[in-house]
C-alpha positions in Angstrom: -6.5 -24.7 3.5 -8.9 -27.7 3.3 -8.4 -30.4 0.5 -12.0 -29.4 -0.9 -10.9 -25.7 -1.3 -7.7 -26.7 -3.0 -9.6 -28.8 -5.6 -12.0 -26.0 -6.1 -8.8 -23.7 -7.1 -6.9 -26.6 -8.6 -9.8 -27.2 -11.2 -9.4 -24.1 -12.9 -7.1 -22.6 -15.6 -6.8 -19.1 -14.7 -5.3 -16.6 -17.3 -4.1 -13.5 -15.8 -4.1 -10.3 -18.3 -1.4 -8.0 -17.2 0.1 -10.5 -14.8 3.4 -8.6 -14.3 1.3 -5.8 -12.2 2.3 -5.8 -8.5 -1.4 -7.0 -7.2 -2.0 -9.4 -10.2 1.5 -11.3 -9.8 0.9 -11.8 -6.3 -2.3 -13.5 -6.7 -1.2 -15.4 -9.7 1.8 -16.7 -7.4 -0.9 -17.7 -4.7 -3.3 -19.4 -7.2 -0.5 -21.3 -8.7 0.7 -22.6 -5.4 -2.9 -23.4 -4.5 -3.0 -26.0 -7.4 -4.4 -24.2 -10.1 -3.3 -24.0 -13.8 -2.1 -20.1 -14.1 -0.9 -18.5 -17.4 -0.8 -15.0 -18.2 0.4 -12.1 -20.5 2.0 -8.6 -20.1 2.9 -5.8 -22.5 6.8 -6.2 -21.6 9.2 -8.3 -19.8 10.0 -7.5 -16.1 11.6 -8.9 -13.0 8.2 -10.0 -11.7 7.3 -11.7 -15.0 10.6 -13.7 -14.8 9.9 -14.6 -11.2 6.6 -15.9 -12.4 8.4 -18.0 -15.0 10.8 -19.1 -12.8 7.9 -20.5 -10.6 6.3 -22.2 -13.6 3.8 -19.9 -14.8 3.5 -19.5 -18.7 3.7 -15.8 -19.3 3.4 -14.3 -22.9 4.8 -11.1 -24.2 2.9 -9.1 -25.4 -0.6 -9.6 -25.3 -2.0 -12.0 -27.9 -5.7 -12.7 -28.6 -4.9 -16.2 -30.1 -3.4 -17.4 -26.6 -7.1 -17.1 -25.1 -8.5 -20.5 -25.4 -11.9 -21.8 -23.9 -10.5 -23.8 -20.6 -9.5 -20.2 -19.6 -11.0 -18.4 -16.7 -9.7 -14.8 -17.2 -8.6 -12.6 -14.5 -8.0 -9.0 -15.0 -7.4 -5.6 -12.8 -9.0 -2.2 -13.2 -5.8 -1.2 -15.2 -6.7 -3.4 -18.1 -8.6 -1.5 -20.6 -11.8 -2.8 -22.4 -9.9 -2.7 -25.8 -7.3 -5.2 -24.8 -7.1 -7.7 -27.3 -7.2 -10.7 -25.0 -9.9 -9.3 -22.9 -12.0 -8.6 -26.1 -11.3 -12.1 -27.2 -12.2 -13.7 -24.0 -15.7 -11.8 -24.0 -16.4 -12.7 -27.5 -15.9 -16.3 -26.4 -18.2 -15.8 -23.4 -15.3 -16.7 -21.0 -15.8 -16.1 -17.2 -14.1 -13.0 -16.5 -13.2 -12.2 -12.8 -11.5 -9.1 -11.2 -8.4 -9.9 -9.4 -10.1 -9.4 -6.0 -12.6 -12.2 -6.8 -9.8 -14.6 -7.6 -8.5 -13.6 -4.2 -11.7 -13.9 -2.5 -11.8 -17.5 -3.5 -8.5 -18.1 -1.7 -10.0 -16.1 1.2 -13.2 -18.5 1.5 -11.6 -21.0 3.7 -9.5 -18.6 5.6 -10.0 -16.2 8.5 -9.8 -13.2 6.3 -8.0 -9.8 7.3 -8.9 -7.2 4.8 -6.9 -3.8 5.2 -8.6 -0.8 3.2 -8.1 2.9 3.3 -7.0 5.7 1.1 -3.5 5.5 2.6 -1.3 3.0 4.5 -2.6 -0.3 3.1 0.4 -1.7 2.0 2.5 -0.8 4.9 -0.2 -2.0 7.2 -0.8 -5.3 5.4 2.8 -5.9 5.4 3.2 -5.3 9.2 0.6 -7.7 9.8 1.7 -10.3 7.7 5.4 -9.9 9.1 4.2 -9.8 12.7 2.1 -13.1 12.0 5.0 -14.8 10.6 7.1 -13.8 13.3 4.6 -15.5 15.7 4.6 -18.9 14.1 1.1 -18.4 12.4 2.5 -19.1 8.9 -0.2 -16.7 7.2 -1.1 -16.5 3.5 -0.9 -13.0 2.4 -1.5 -10.8 -0.8 0.3 -7.5 0.0 1.1 -5.4 -3.3 5.0 -5.1 -2.5 7.9 -7.2 -1.2 8.6 -6.7 2.4 11.7 -6.4 4.1 12.9 -8.1 7.4 16.1 -9.0 9.3 16.2 -12.3 7.4 15.8 -10.8 3.7 13.0 -9.8 1.6 9.4 -11.6 1.7 7.5 -11.8 -1.7 4.1 -10.0 -1.4 2.3 -13.2 -2.1 2.3 -16.3 0.1 0.2 -19.2 0.5 0.8 -20.4 3.9 -0.6 -23.6 6.2 -2.2 -21.2 8.7 -5.8 -20.4 9.0 -5.3 -16.5 8.2 -5.2 -14.9 5.0 -4.2 -11.0 4.8 -5.2 -9.0 1.9 -4.6 -5.4 1.0 -8.1 -4.4 -0.1 -8.4 -1.8 -3.0 -11.2 0.7 -2.6 -10.2 2.4 -5.9 -12.6 0.6 -8.1 -14.9 -0.7 -5.3 -13.4 -4.1 -5.6 -12.8 -4.3 -1.7 -16.7 -5.3 -1.5 -15.7 -8.7 -2.8 -14.2 -9.9 0.4 -16.0 -11.3 3.3 -13.4 -11.1 6.1 -13.1 -11.9 9.8 -11.3 -8.7 10.5 -11.4 -5.4 8.6 -9.0 -2.6 9.1 -9.8 1.0 8.0 -6.6 3.0 8.1 -8.6 6.3 7.0 -11.5 7.3 4.6 -10.3 10.4 2.8 -12.1 10.9 -0.6 -10.2 9.8 -3.6 -10.9 7.8 -6.8 -13.9 10.2 -7.5 -13.5 9.2 -11.2 -14.9 5.8 -10.0 -17.1 7.0 -7.4 -18.7 10.2 -8.9 -19.1 11.8 -5.4 -17.8 12.1 -1.8 -21.1 10.6 -0.5 -20.8 7.5 -2.7 -16.9 7.0 -1.6 -18.0 7.2 2.1 -21.0 4.5 1.7 -18.7 2.1 0.0 -16.7 2.2 3.4 -19.9 1.3 5.2 -20.6 -1.7 2.8 -17.1 -2.9 3.4 -17.5 -2.8 7.3 -21.1 -4.6 6.7 -19.0 -7.5 4.9 -17.4 -8.6 8.1 -18.8 -12.0 9.1 -20.8 -12.3 12.2 -18.7 -11.9 15.5 -15.9 -10.4 13.4 -14.0 -7.3 14.2 -13.6 -3.8 12.6 -10.3 -2.1 13.6 -10.4 1.8 12.8 -8.3 4.8 13.1 -9.7 7.1 15.8 -7.4 10.1 14.5 -9.4 9.9 11.0 -12.7 11.7 11.0 -14.2 9.3 8.5 -13.0 6.1 10.0 -14.0 7.0 13.6 -17.5 7.8 12.5 -17.6 4.5 10.6 -16.5 2.7 13.8 -19.4 4.5 15.7 -21.7 3.4 13.7 -20.7 -0.3 13.3 -20.6 -0.4 17.1 -24.1 0.9 17.5 -25.0 -2.1 15.0 -23.4 -4.4 17.2 -20.1 -4.8 15.7 -17.1 -5.7 17.8 -14.7 -2.6 17.2 -11.3 -1.6 18.3 -10.0 1.8 17.6 -6.2 3.0 17.5 -4.5 6.5 17.1 -3.5 9.3 19.0 -7.2 10.4 19.9 -7.7 10.1 23.7 -10.3 7.6 23.2 -8.6 5.4 21.1 -8.2 1.8 22.7 -4.8 1.3 21.0 -3.3 4.8 21.8 0.1 6.2 20.5 1.2 8.4 23.1 4.5 9.4 21.4 6.9 8.4 18.7 10.1 10.0 17.8 12.9 9.3 15.2 16.0 7.4 16.1 19.3 8.3 14.3 21.5 7.3 12.7 19.1 5.2 10.5 15.7 5.2 9.3 13.9 4.1 12.4 11.6 5.2 15.4 10.7 4.6 18.8 6.9 4.6 19.7 5.1 4.2 23.1 1.4 3.0 23.1 -1.2 2.1 25.6 -3.4 -1.1 25.1 -6.1 -2.6 27.0 -5.4 -5.6 29.0 -8.6 -7.1 27.8 -10.1 -6.4 24.3 -13.1 -4.3 24.6 -16.4 -5.7 23.7 -19.5 -3.8 22.2 -21.0 -1.4 24.9 -18.0 -1.7 27.2 -15.8 1.0 25.7 -16.4 3.8 28.3 -16.7 1.7 31.3 -13.9 2.2 34.1 -13.9 -1.4 35.7 -10.6 -2.9 36.2 -11.1 -5.3 33.2 -10.5 -2.2 31.0 -7.0 -1.4 32.5 -4.2 -0.6 30.1 -0.5 -1.8 29.7 2.1 0.6 28.3 4.3 -0.9 25.7 7.4 0.6 23.9 7.9 -0.5 20.3 10.9 -0.4 18.2 10.1 0.4 14.5 12.6 0.0 11.4 10.6 2.5 9.4 10.1 6.5 9.9 7.2 8.7 10.1 4.2 9.5 12.4 2.1 7.8 9.6 4.0 4.6 10.3 3.4 4.9 13.9 -0.5 4.9 13.1 0.2 2.0 10.6 2.0 -0.1 13.4 -1.0 0.6 15.9 -3.3 -0.9 13.5 -1.0 -3.9 12.9 -0.8 -4.4 16.8 -4.6 -4.2 17.1 -5.0 -6.7 14.4 -2.4 -9.3 15.9 -3.9 -9.0 19.4 -7.4 -9.7 18.0 -5.6 -12.9 16.4 -4.5 -14.0 20.1 -1.1 -12.6 20.7 -0.4 -10.8 23.8 0.4 -7.0 23.8 3.9 -7.8 24.5 4.3 -10.5 21.7 2.6 -8.4 19.2 4.8 -5.5 19.9 8.2 -7.6 19.6 6.9 -9.2 16.4 6.3 -5.8 14.8 9.9 -4.9 15.1 10.8 -7.7 12.4 9.1 -5.3 9.8 11.8 -3.2 7.9 9.5 -1.6 5.4 8.0 -2.5 2.1 9.1 -2.1 -1.5 8.4 1.6 -2.7 7.5 2.9 0.9 10.5 5.1 2.0 12.6 2.5 0.2 16.2 3.5 0.5 17.6 3.1 -3.0 21.3 4.5 -2.7 23.7 6.7 -0.7 26.1 8.5 -2.8 28.6 11.3 -1.6 26.5 11.4 1.5 23.4 12.2 -0.4 20.6 9.8 0.3 18.2 8.6 -2.3 15.0 7.0 -1.4 11.8 6.1 -3.6 8.0 6.2 -2.2 4.8 5.2 -3.7 2.8 8.5 -2.3 0.4 9.6 -4.8 -2.2 11.4 -2.6 -1.8 14.9 -1.2 -2.0 13.3 2.4 0.4 10.7 1.6 2.8 13.0 0.0 2.7 15.2 3.0 3.2 12.5 5.5 6.0 11.0 3.4 7.9 14.5 3.5 7.3 14.9 7.1 9.1 11.7 7.6 11.8 12.7 4.9 12.5 16.0 6.7 13.1 14.2 10.2 15.4 11.6 8.3 17.4 14.3 6.7 17.9 16.3 9.7 20.0 19.4 8.9 20.1 18.3 5.2 17.8 19.4 2.7 14.8 17.3 1.0 14.6 17.4 -2.7 11.4 15.9 -4.2 10.8 14.5 -7.6 7.2 14.2 -7.9 5.2 12.6 -10.9 1.5 13.1 -10.6 -0.6 9.9 -11.0 -3.8 10.1 -13.3 -5.1 13.3 -15.0 -8.5 13.2 -12.7 -6.5 13.2 -9.5 -4.2 16.1 -10.7 -7.3 18.1 -11.6 -9.2 17.4 -8.4 -6.2 18.0 -5.9 -3.8 20.2 -7.7 -3.9 22.9 -4.9 -3.7 20.1 -2.3 -0.6 18.5 -4.0 1.1 22.1 -4.1 0.6 22.4 -0.2 1.7 19.0 0.5 5.0 19.7 -1.7 5.9 22.9 0.2 7.1 20.1 2.8 10.2 19.9 0.6 13.1 22.4 0.4 12.9 22.0 -3.4 10.1 20.1 -5.2 10.3 19.2 -9.1 7.1 18.2 -10.8 7.3 16.1 -14.0 4.8 15.1 -16.4 1.8 13.2 -15.4 1.6 9.5 -15.5 -1.9 8.8 -17.1 -1.9 5.0 -16.3 -5.4 4.0 -17.6 -6.6 7.3 -18.2 -6.2 9.3 -21.5 -5.0 12.9 -21.3 -7.4 15.6 -20.2 -7.7 19.0 -21.9 -6.2 21.6 -19.7 -4.8 19.2 -17.1 -0.9 19.2 -16.9 1.4 19.2 -13.9 1.6 23.0 -14.2 -1.7 23.0 -12.2 0.5 22.2 -9.2 3.6 24.1 -10.0 1.8 27.2 -10.5 0.9 27.1 -6.7 4.5 26.8 -5.6 7.0 29.6 -5.2 9.7 29.8 -7.9 12.6 29.3 -5.3 10.7 26.2 -3.9 9.1 24.3 -7.1 9.2 23.8 -10.8 7.8 22.0 -13.4 10.4 20.0 -15.8 8.3 17.6 -18.0 11.2 15.4 -19.1 11.5 13.0 -16.3 15.2 12.2 -17.0 16.1 15.7 -17.1 14.1 16.4 -13.9 16.0 13.5 -12.3 19.5 14.8 -13.4 18.6 18.5 -12.2 18.1 17.5 -8.9 21.3 15.2 -8.7 23.2 18.3 -9.9 22.0 20.6 -7.2 22.3 18.0 -4.5 24.8 18.7 -1.6 26.1 16.2 0.8 23.7 15.7 3.6 20.6 16.2 1.5 17.9 13.5 0.8 16.5 13.1 -2.7 13.0 11.5 -3.2 11.3 10.0 -6.2 7.5 10.3 -5.3 4.6 8.9 -7.3 2.7 5.6 -8.2 3.9 5.5 -12.0 7.3 4.9 -13.4 9.1 7.7 -11.5 10.5 4.8 -9.3 12.9 4.0 -12.4 14.4 7.6 -11.7 16.0 6.8 -8.6 18.6 4.6 -10.3 19.1 7.8 -12.8 19.7 10.0 -9.8 22.1 7.7 -8.1 24.3 7.3 -11.3 24.2 11.2 -11.8 25.5 11.6 -8.4 28.2 9.1 -8.9 29.3 10.9 -12.0 29.4 14.2 -10.2 31.1 13.1 -7.1 33.7 10.8 -8.9 34.4 13.8 -11.4 34.7 16.2 -8.7 32.2 18.5 -9.9 30.9 21.3 -7.5 27.3 22.1 -6.9 
């Protein structure tokens, strides 16, 4: 980061409304490290808020309009409603209001930006790239919406390094990923979601074309060849002269996953990939000259699931574009042990494993449950799913029911509305009505739902809390109930 860029950031007093959010807190930490004056507010105290305060950031609880002053540039996320008292006050005062992505884009301006987008896999792929780049001594800056686990301990989701690259998890949910001008864009998949924002599938697809168009001249698009939307995007961009690298199981993928299989015991896997000895340039993809010869690699991954094999292939491609050899990139990826809320091990009680995952789209839920089944082996998978958003539940109720069939037992609790108000006729029963009674049920009270799964669990089972809301808190409830059951000698 240049002195001039530091001065630009340092000249601002950024006030983050909802600073305790995962994405907001990461950017607040980075801006504080870059020399900006940073303050914020949130509805309630949390470990995230405490970490910010310990770093020297002033955080007020709860929101208070009187805390907004003329010196502030206000930063918000899409989760902040228009009637938030601080946001209303800021607009009355005519203050500049930035989306969090715009604040992060300011930090990216003087870096080689890497923006990771897609309906699923953004956090894990971003985290893999960040951990691998660190392992390779690049000292990257990064903004990932979760902590990352490594053999040397947990890494916070935000870091301002001295290296030339900045890795950003680029959120397509509200179109804010279009604020970046990256050197490398990674697209994991283009599966319609967030139609409450885009209005139509066509508009959603067009947004990804715009995202790819934002890549700087001579930059790269890295896209998944297994996903029809991402593969089509890669083809269009290559036709327009963009440097493109594809990955996946598809025979035409540049980085091709040949196989992946779980390792037991433990949540890990081994994958085999072929990579080009020289990165393909536009117009050379289908030639057979010796320069396009491949190398076969074996990669040890500390995270399970076929979806994570694809995420690792995306990260491998990215790190190779950054200049690492295939062997160096493969070794560096072994340092990644997962992110918070992505197949996160929370407890093992009485030989019952409790994990938590952020999956909140049908494809994500299905991929997670497939990985969970492999990890559970002969044991059952018991799922506690909390739908996220009324609009998503209405749109994908049938698809969620199909995905949840990957569990032996699926309990669905009430919808976590987040930024949305309840919608008439939209409840979790839209999902459970499509599940067989012996496989799934609706239990609206989330605490009772958690205790129910703990009571029916047997040694060898895996219990999963799944969703983007506060369902994560229920992993502790389940673990406590399991301890009570096994310590008291109760039978199932």
